[in-house]
N, C-alpha and C positions, 0 to 999 in steps of 0.2 A: 219800092215795096209793092209787092203784088198782093193786093187784098183778096183777089179771087182765089189765089193759091191758099191763103190762110183760111178762107171759108171752106175750101175743099178739104183741107187738112182737118179742120174742126169736125167735118162730117165723116172722118175716118179714112180719107185718102192718104195712104202711106207715101205714095209717089209725090204728092204735093208737099207733104211735110219734108221729105227728103230733098226736094228742089229748093225749098226755103232754107234748109240747113246748109246745103252745098253752096248756095249763093253767098254765104257769109262764112265759109269754112276757115278762111285765113284769119278773119277777125276772132272767131271762136278759139282757134289754136293759139294766137298771140295772147289772148286774155288768159287762157288756161295755163300756158307756159309761164307767163309772168307770175302766176301764183305758185305753180308746182315746181318750176325750174328744172324739170326732167321731162324729156319727150314722152316716155312711157306713161308717166303719171298724168301728163297733160291729156294724152289720148284717152286714158282711162276715165278722166272726169268728163271729157266730151261725150264719151259713150254713155256715162251715167246721165248726162244732161239730155241726150237724145231719148233715152228711155223715159225720163220724167216728162219731157215735152210730149211724147206720144201718149203717155198715160193721162196727162193733165191738160191737153190742149183745149178740151171742152170748157175749161175754167177761164180761158182768156176772154176778157170782156171787150176790149178794144182791139179790133183786128189790125189797126194801123200800128199798134205798139208791140207787135210780135217780137221784133228783134231786141228791144229793150227788155221785154219780159223774158225772153230766152237767155239773154246775157245775165240777167238777175239770177235765173236758175243755175246757170253755169258758175257764177260766183259762189252761190250757196253750195254747189257740189264741190267746189274747190275747198271751201271752208270745212265741209264734212270730211273730205279726204285728208286734209291736213290734220284734223283732230284725230282721225283714225290712225294715221301714220305715226303721230306722236305717242299713241298708246301702245304701239307695237313693241314687243320685247324680242330682242334678238336672241335666238336660242343656239344658233350655229356659230361656233368659235371662228371658223373661217370667214363667215359673213361679217362678223364683228370686226375682224382684222381688216377685211376689205373696206368696211365703212370707215375705220380709223385712217387707213391709207388715203381714201378718197377725201376725207376731211383735211388731212395734211396737205394733199395736192391742191385742194381748193384754197387753203390758207396761203400757200405759196403763190398761187395765181393771183390772189387778191393783193398780196404784197407787191407783186410785179406791176400790176395795173389795176387802179381803182376803177370799178365800173359802177353803174347805177344801182345794181342790186346790193353791192356791199355798202354803198352810201345809205340806201334805204334801211339797211339792217340796224342803223343807229337810231332810227326813229321808232316810236311805238307803232304797233301793228295797224292801228286806225289811220295814223298819219301816212304811213307808207302806202297803205291801200289807196287812200285818196289821191296821193301824188302819182302813184302808178296808173290809176285809171284816168286821171286828168292829163298827164303829160306823155305817158307811153302809149295810151290807147286813144288819146285825143277826144275824150268824152267831155261834154259840158257838165256844169255843176248840177243842173236839174236831173240829168240822166244818172249821174253818180248818186245823187240823193235818192232817187227812186230805186236804184239797184241795191242800195245798202240800207234802205228804210230809215234814212236819216234826213234831217232838215238841211236845206241848202246852206243856211248860215253855219251849221256845224261843219259841213264839208268845206266851205270856204275857210273857216277857222283852222281846220286840220291842215289844209294845204298851206295856208299862210304861216302857221307856227312850225310846220314841218320844214318848209323852205328856209325859214329863219334859223332853225336849228342846224340845218345842213350848211347854211352860209357861215354860221359861227364855227362849226366843226372844221370846215374845209378851207375857209378863207380867213379865219381868225376874227376876233371881235375888234375891228378897227373902227375908230370914230372918224368917219369920213364926212 
C-alpha cells in the first residue's frame, strides 16, 4: 500500500488515484464479477466505484485503509446496480425472448455442472455474500465485517450456517 499515493489522490491528483486503482484492478474485477455475474455489468459497477472514489476520497480518514474502503464502495455499487436491474421492466419483446433463452441455457448449464454460484443461490443473500467474500475473495472476517457494516460475530455466523446448509443440501444430512 502506497500511502504517499493516497495522500496525493486526496489532494486531487487523478494520476495517483488511477495508479491506486490499477494496482488492484484484478481484485476489483473479481469482486464485481462475483456479484454481477456479467462482464459488462461488472465493468459498469467498477466505473461507478471510480467516480465515487474520485468524488469522495477526501472523506477517507485512514490512508492505510484505502483498499478496504474502496472495496466497500464497490460492494455498495454492486448492491445498487442489482436493485436497479431488478426494477427494470423489459419493453422489447425480442429482448424478453432473448432473456428467456438465456435463462433456459443457464438452467441447462447448471444441470450439467454444479458450480459455486448455483450452490450459493440456495442460501439467503447475506449468507451467500459472506461466503463469497470469505472464500472466493479470501477476505478475513474483520474486512468483511467492515465492508458490510456488520459485526464480526454476525459474519462468522452467516458463514457457519451457510456452509452448514450447503453441506446438508449437497452431501445430505448424514449422522457421522
